[in-house]
A tleap script that builds the chain and sets N, CA, C and O, in Angstrom:
source leaprc.protein.ff14SB
mol = sequence {
  NMET TYR GLN ILE LEU PHE PRO GLU GLY GLN
  ILE GLU CYS ASP ARG TYR GLN GLU ALA GLY
  ASN GLY VAL GLU LEU TYR ASP GLU ASP GLY
  GLU PHE VAL ALA PHE VAL PRO PHE SER ASN
  LEU HIE ALA ILE ILE ASP GLU GLU LYS ALA
  SER ARG ASP THR SER GLU PRO SER VAL CMET
}
set mol.1.N position { -4.247 -7.862 -1.627 }
set mol.1.CA position { -4.735 -6.530 -1.431 }
set mol.1.C position { -3.845 -5.837 -0.402 }
set mol.1.O position { -3.430 -6.436 0.590 }
set mol.2.N position { -3.566 -4.583 -0.660 }
set mol.2.CA position { -2.730 -3.787 0.235 }
set mol.2.C position { -3.504 -2.575 0.731 }
set mol.2.O position { -4.354 -2.033 0.024 }
set mol.3.N position { -3.201 -2.158 1.951 }
set mol.3.CA position { -3.691 -0.891 2.474 }
set mol.3.C position { -2.504 0.050 2.526 }
set mol.3.O position { -1.468 -0.275 3.105 }
set mol.4.N position { -2.657 1.211 1.921 }
set mol.4.CA position { -1.618 2.223 1.914 }
set mol.4.C position { -2.056 3.314 2.876 }
set mol.4.O position { -3.094 3.941 2.664 }
set mol.5.N position { -1.283 3.553 3.930 }
set mol.5.CA position { -1.623 4.549 4.930 }
set mol.5.C position { -0.795 5.807 4.723 }
set mol.5.O position { 0.419 5.745 4.524 }
set mol.6.N position { -1.470 6.949 4.773 }
set mol.6.CA position { -0.812 8.241 4.617 }
set mol.6.C position { -1.596 9.261 5.434 }
set mol.6.O position { -2.693 8.943 5.895 }
set mol.7.N position { -1.077 10.483 5.634 }
set mol.7.CA position { -1.718 11.442 6.541 }
set mol.7.C position { -3.190 11.731 6.247 }
set mol.7.O position { -3.965 11.940 7.181 }
set mol.8.N position { -3.589 11.748 4.999 }
set mol.8.CA position { -4.963 12.084 4.634 }
set mol.8.C position { -5.926 10.908 4.738 }
set mol.8.O position { -7.133 11.100 4.595 }
set mol.9.N position { -5.434 9.710 4.980 }
set mol.9.CA position { -6.311 8.550 5.084 }
set mol.9.C position { -5.634 7.277 4.627 }
set mol.9.O position { -4.468 7.033 4.940 }
set mol.10.N position { -6.375 6.461 3.881 }
set mol.10.CA position { -5.834 5.202 3.370 }
set mol.10.C position { -6.473 4.874 2.031 }
set mol.10.O position { -7.582 5.313 1.726 }
set mol.11.N position { -5.749 4.091 1.240 }
set mol.11.CA position { -6.226 3.627 -0.057 }
set mol.11.C position { -5.952 2.129 -0.122 }
set mol.11.O position { -4.894 1.666 0.305 }
set mol.12.N position { -6.901 1.380 -0.654 }
set mol.12.CA position { -6.678 -0.041 -0.908 }
set mol.12.C position { -6.305 -0.209 -2.373 }
set mol.12.O position { -6.855 0.457 -3.250 }
set mol.13.N position { -5.358 -1.111 -2.623 }
set mol.13.CA position { -4.954 -1.388 -3.999 }
set mol.13.C position { -4.579 -2.856 -4.114 }
set mol.13.O position { -4.330 -3.530 -3.114 }
set mol.14.N position { -4.542 -3.338 -5.347 }
set mol.14.CA position { -4.201 -4.730 -5.602 }
set mol.14.C position { -2.696 -4.927 -5.664 }
set mol.14.O position { -2.176 -5.965 -5.253 }
set mol.15.N position { -1.999 -3.917 -6.184 }
set mol.15.CA position { -0.537 -3.981 -6.231 }
set mol.15.C position { 0.029 -2.576 -6.219 }
set mol.15.O position { -0.678 -1.601 -6.476 }
set mol.16.N position { 1.306 -2.485 -5.919 }
set mol.16.CA position { 1.985 -1.194 -5.927 }
set mol.16.C position { 3.363 -1.373 -6.533 }
set mol.16.O position { 3.881 -2.484 -6.638 }
set mol.17.N position { 3.941 -0.249 -6.929 }
set mol.17.CA position { 5.259 -0.276 -7.544 }
set mol.17.C position { 6.001 0.984 -7.133 }
set mol.17.O position { 5.458 2.086 -7.209 }
set mol.18.N position { 7.257 0.817 -6.695 }
set mol.18.CA position { 8.073 1.990 -6.387 }
set mol.18.C position { 8.358 2.730 -7.675 }
set mol.18.O position { 8.657 2.127 -8.705 }
set mol.19.N position { 8.260 4.061 -7.601 }
set mol.19.CA position { 8.486 4.888 -8.787 }
set mol.19.C position { 9.089 6.218 -8.365 }
set mol.19.O position { 8.408 7.062 -7.783 }
set mol.20.N position { 10.368 6.400 -8.662 }
set mol.20.CA position { 11.005 7.673 -8.325 }
set mol.20.C position { 10.998 7.926 -6.832 }
set mol.20.O position { 11.678 7.235 -6.073 }
set mol.21.N position { 10.222 8.924 -6.410 }
set mol.21.CA position { 10.216 9.307 -5.003 }
set mol.21.C position { 8.918 8.906 -4.284 }
set mol.21.O position { 8.493 9.583 -3.348 }
set mol.22.N position { 8.288 7.799 -4.726 }
set mol.22.CA position { 7.059 7.345 -4.086 }
set mol.22.C position { 6.615 5.998 -4.621 }
set mol.22.O position { 7.400 5.246 -5.199 }
set mol.23.N position { 5.337 5.709 -4.416 }
set mol.23.CA position { 4.764 4.460 -4.904 }
set mol.23.C position { 3.544 4.749 -5.776 }
set mol.23.O position { 2.735 5.626 -5.474 }
set mol.24.N position { 3.434 3.990 -6.864 }
set mol.24.CA position { 2.260 4.048 -7.726 }
set mol.24.C position { 1.353 2.901 -7.318 }
set mol.24.O position { 1.818 1.781 -7.106 }
set mol.25.N position { 0.059 3.176 -7.206 }
set mol.25.CA position { -0.918 2.180 -6.771 }
set mol.25.C position { -1.804 1.792 -7.936 }
set mol.25.O position { -2.194 2.640 -8.738 }
set mol.26.N position { -2.126 0.487 -8.030 }
set mol.26.CA position { -2.915 -0.047 -9.141 }
set mol.26.C position { -4.046 -0.924 -8.604 }
set mol.26.O position { -3.895 -1.587 -7.578 }
set mol.27.N position { -5.179 -0.922 -9.308 }
set mol.27.CA position { -6.299 -1.774 -8.917 }
set mol.27.C position { -6.141 -3.163 -9.524 }
set mol.27.O position { -5.129 -3.456 -10.159 }
set mol.28.N position { -7.145 -4.016 -9.328 }
set mol.28.CA position { -7.058 -5.406 -9.786 }
set mol.28.C position { -7.013 -5.542 -11.297 }
set mol.28.O position { -6.583 -6.576 -11.808 }
set mol.29.N position { -7.450 -4.512 -12.027 }
set mol.29.CA position { -7.402 -4.533 -13.491 }
set mol.29.C position { -6.110 -3.938 -14.040 }
set mol.29.O position { -5.934 -3.841 -15.254 }
set mol.30.N position { -5.205 -3.541 -13.143 }
set mol.30.CA position { -3.951 -2.939 -13.563 }
set mol.30.C position { -4.053 -1.455 -13.863 }
set mol.30.O position { -3.116 -0.856 -14.389 }
set mol.31.N position { -5.201 -0.859 -13.526 }
set mol.31.CA position { -5.406 0.568 -13.760 }
set mol.31.C position { -4.746 1.371 -12.643 }
set mol.31.O position { -4.824 1.002 -11.472 }
set mol.32.N position { -4.096 2.474 -13.018 }
set mol.32.CA position { -3.468 3.377 -12.070 }
set mol.32.C position { -4.529 3.976 -11.156 }
set mol.32.O position { -5.570 4.436 -11.625 }
set mol.33.N position { -4.264 3.971 -9.847 }
set mol.33.CA position { -5.204 4.521 -8.869 }
set mol.33.C position { -4.680 5.833 -8.288 }
set mol.33.O position { -5.404 6.828 -8.237 }
set mol.34.N position { -3.410 5.832 -7.847 }
set mol.34.CA position { -2.862 7.015 -7.190 }
set mol.34.C position { -1.348 6.917 -7.092 }
set mol.34.O position { -0.759 5.854 -7.283 }
set mol.35.N position { -0.743 8.044 -6.792 }
set mol.35.CA position { 0.683 8.120 -6.497 }
set mol.35.C position { 0.811 8.700 -5.100 }
set mol.35.O position { 0.203 9.726 -4.794 }
set mol.36.N position { 1.608 8.043 -4.237 }
set mol.36.CA position { 1.849 8.541 -2.882 }
set mol.36.C position { 3.349 8.746 -2.720 }
set mol.36.O position { 4.115 7.786 -2.804 }
set mol.37.N position { 3.781 9.992 -2.488 }
set mol.37.CA position { 5.210 10.249 -2.268 }
set mol.37.C position { 5.693 9.577 -0.974 }
set mol.37.O position { 4.937 9.455 -0.010 }
set mol.38.N position { 6.950 9.147 -0.967 }
set mol.38.CA position { 7.511 8.522 0.233 }
set mol.38.C position { 7.395 9.441 1.442 }
set mol.38.O position { 7.212 8.962 2.561 }
set mol.39.N position { 7.497 10.748 1.240 }
set mol.39.CA position { 7.423 11.694 2.357 }
set mol.39.C position { 6.060 11.670 3.046 }
set mol.39.O position { 5.955 12.069 4.205 }
set mol.40.N position { 5.025 11.215 2.361 }
set mol.40.CA position { 3.680 11.118 2.940 }
set mol.40.C position { 3.270 9.691 3.278 }
set mol.40.O position { 2.209 9.481 3.866 }
set mol.41.N position { 4.074 8.725 2.925 }
set mol.41.CA position { 3.735 7.321 3.124 }
set mol.41.C position { 4.042 6.899 4.556 }
set mol.41.O position { 5.181 6.998 5.012 }
set mol.42.N position { 3.013 6.427 5.260 }
set mol.42.CA position { 3.213 5.947 6.632 }
set mol.42.C position { 3.452 4.448 6.667 }
set mol.42.O position { 4.320 3.974 7.401 }
set mol.43.N position { 2.681 3.686 5.868 }
set mol.43.CA position { 2.822 2.233 5.901 }
set mol.43.C position { 2.153 1.599 4.693 }
set mol.43.O position { 1.214 2.149 4.117 }
set mol.44.N position { 2.663 0.421 4.321 }
set mol.44.CA position { 2.023 -0.443 3.340 }
set mol.44.C position { 1.721 -1.747 4.076 }
set mol.44.O position { 2.632 -2.431 4.544 }
set mol.45.N position { 0.439 -2.082 4.173 }
set mol.45.CA position { 0.024 -3.270 4.916 }
set mol.45.C position { -0.468 -4.324 3.925 }
set mol.45.O position { -1.368 -4.070 3.125 }
set mol.46.N position { 0.129 -5.491 3.992 }
set mol.46.CA position { -0.291 -6.629 3.175 }
set mol.46.C position { -1.435 -7.312 3.917 }
set mol.46.O position { -1.203 -8.016 4.900 }
set mol.47.N position { -2.673 -7.107 3.454 }
set mol.47.CA position { -3.843 -7.637 4.152 }
set mol.47.C position { -3.852 -9.155 4.216 }
set mol.47.O position { -4.317 -9.720 5.205 }
set mol.48.N position { -3.352 -9.831 3.190 }
set mol.48.CA position { -3.322 -11.297 3.192 }
set mol.48.C position { -2.418 -11.806 4.305 }
set mol.48.O position { -2.796 -12.710 5.050 }
set mol.49.N position { -1.245 -11.238 4.419 }
set mol.49.CA position { -0.315 -11.663 5.464 }
set mol.49.C position { -0.857 -11.311 6.842 }
set mol.49.O position { -0.730 -12.099 7.780 }
set mol.50.N position { -1.453 -10.149 6.969 }
set mol.50.CA position { -1.992 -9.726 8.261 }
set mol.50.C position { -3.107 -10.649 8.735 }
set mol.50.O position { -3.240 -10.890 9.935 }
set mol.51.N position { -3.907 -11.167 7.811 }
set mol.51.CA position { -5.029 -12.019 8.198 }
set mol.51.C position { -4.605 -13.433 8.579 }
set mol.51.O position { -5.321 -14.095 9.330 }
set mol.52.N position { -3.484 -13.910 8.094 }
set mol.52.CA position { -3.085 -15.291 8.396 }
set mol.52.C position { -1.978 -15.400 9.437 }
set mol.52.O position { -1.769 -16.474 10.001 }
set mol.53.N position { -1.267 -14.311 9.701 }
set mol.53.CA position { -0.142 -14.370 10.634 }
set mol.53.C position { -0.215 -13.183 11.577 }
set mol.53.O position { 0.116 -12.060 11.198 }
set mol.54.N position { -0.645 -13.429 12.797 }
set mol.54.CA position { -0.741 -12.352 13.777 }
set mol.54.C position { 0.440 -12.329 14.726 }
set mol.54.O position { 0.481 -11.490 15.626 }
set mol.55.N position { 1.406 -13.224 14.554 }
set mol.55.CA position { 2.541 -13.272 15.452 }
set mol.55.C position { 3.616 -12.245 15.120 }
set mol.55.O position { 4.434 -11.908 15.976 }
set mol.56.N position { 3.625 -11.745 13.886 }
set mol.56.CA position { 4.617 -10.761 13.475 }
set mol.56.C position { 3.900 -9.576 12.848 }
set mol.56.O position { 2.851 -9.743 12.226 }
set mol.57.N position { 4.463 -8.368 13.010 }
set mol.57.CA position { 3.852 -7.198 12.371 }
set mol.57.C position { 3.807 -7.359 10.859 }
set mol.57.O position { 4.724 -7.930 10.268 }
set mol.58.N position { 2.752 -6.862 10.230 }
set mol.58.CA position { 2.610 -6.991 8.792 }
set mol.58.C position { 2.913 -5.693 8.042 }
set mol.58.O position { 2.735 -5.621 6.827 }
set mol.59.N position { 3.365 -4.679 8.759 }
set mol.59.CA position { 3.681 -3.405 8.132 }
set mol.59.C position { 5.020 -3.518 7.440 }
set mol.59.O position { 5.999 -3.982 8.026 }
set mol.60.N position { 5.057 -3.092 6.192 }
set mol.60.CA position { 6.291 -3.194 5.404 }
set mol.60.C position { 6.961 -1.840 5.350 }
set mol.60.O position { 8.018 -1.698 4.735 }
savepdb mol mol.pdb
quit
């Protein structure tokens, strides 16, 4: 699970894919959830990595 941070808030998604000038977000069923342009993207946080490893930042 990923947390996508942007100026208006955050969205959780199961996977993401770079597409053109942003990222496409998908749920666990592979359904499209949202598109976030790179210009509005603050961070992509891998929740699994963040929960098991606190010694290094998990922001990608």
